[in-house]
C-alpha positions, 0 to 999 in steps of 0.5 A: 352344120347348124341344127335346124330347130323343130317347130313347136305346136300347141297342144290345142293345135295337136288335138285339133289335128287329131280330131280332124283326122278322126272326124274325116275319112282322109289319110294321115298324109292328106291331113298332114299336108293340108295342115302343113305338118309332117306325117310322122308328127301327126301319126305320133299325135294320133298314137298318143291320143289312142294310147291314152284311151284305156277302155276299148269301145265297140265300133260305132254304128250309124245309129250311134252318135260318136261323141265321146267325153273327151271330144265334147267342145264348148261353143266358143271352142267349136267356133274357133275350130271352125274359123281355123278350118275355114281359113285353111279351106280359103287358103287351099281354094285360093291356091287351087284357083291360082293353079287353075289360072296358070293351067289355063294360060299354059293351055292357051299358050300350047294351043297357039304354039300348035297352030 
C-alpha cells in the first residue's frame, strides 16, 4: 500500500481557520467541513492557538470589544480574508442551488409517477 501524503496547509490558512472558528458560534465539525479540512486538524490548530496564549483573560462581556493584539489585522489582510470567505460562500451557495434544482426535478418526477 502506498502511503497517502497529507495536505500541507500554510500557517496563514491555519490562522484564518482558527479565527473563523473563534469569531463564529459554529462547531468545529461545521467549520472543518466548510473549509474542507479534517476535524482533527482544525481542533489541533485551535488547541495550539489556545496553548500559546499564556495569560488567562476573563470572558468578554457584550460591552467589551474582543480585539486581542494577535487578532489585529491590517486592511490588506482583512481584504484578503474577506475575499477568501466570499469565494467560499459563493461556492457553497452554488452547491446549495444545484442541490435545490435536483430536488425540484426529483419532486416533479415523483409527482408525475404518483398520478
